[in-house]
N, C-alpha and C positions, 0 to 999 in steps of 0.2 A: 503494500499500499505506500509506503514511505518512497518508493522509488517512482511511482506513479505520479505523486503529488509533486516532486521534484521535477520531473519531466515536463509536467503541466506548467509549474512555475517557470521553467526555461523557455518554453514555448510562447508563454504570455510575455515574458520579458523581450522576447526576441520580436514579436508582433508589434509592442509597444516602440522598439527601436526603430523598426521599419517605417512604422506610422510616423515618428517624429521626423525621419529624413524625408518622407514624401511631403509632409506638412511643411517643412522648412523649404524643399524645393519650389512647391506651389507659391509659398509666400514670396520667395525671391523672384518669381517670374511677375508677379504683380507690378514690380517696377517697370517692366517693359511693356506694361499695357497703358497707356495714358488716361483712358476713360476710368480705370480703377483708383484714380488720383483725385481726391475730392476738390482740390484747387483747380485742376484741369476742368472738372465738371462745371465748377461754378464761374469760371472764365468763359466757358461755352455758353452757358446759360445767359451770362451778362452779356455777350455778343449777340446771341439769337434775341433776346428781349429787347435791346436797341435796335435791332433791325426791324423788329415787328412794331415798335413804337415808331419808328421813321416811317413805317409804310402806312401807318394809322390804324393798325390792327392792336388797338388797346386791350380787346380782351385776350388775345394771345399774350399780349406782353405781361398781362395781369397773371395770366395761368404760369407763365414762365418764372414770375417773380415768386409766386406760391410755390413751385417745385423748388426753386434755390432755398426758400425758407425751411422746405423738408429735408433738404439735402445736408443743411447744418444743424437738423435735430430740434426746430422750434415749430411750433405750429402756427400756421399763417392765419391770422385773425383779421 
């Protein structure tokens, strides 16, 4: 019985180590994806909101501003 418990513990530790490596790899890839960066998304939302406002589409501009507020975690009121 103790042998099985030891083998199970080693297998669990091996799985945890592999998961940690995969997680680190995926997190490092986020740096290569601009839209994964909040600052990038906010800049793009600002650009599009200004463009919508310039075209006279104030409803769209308001929706984009609302989305930007959600992006930073605040509820748009």
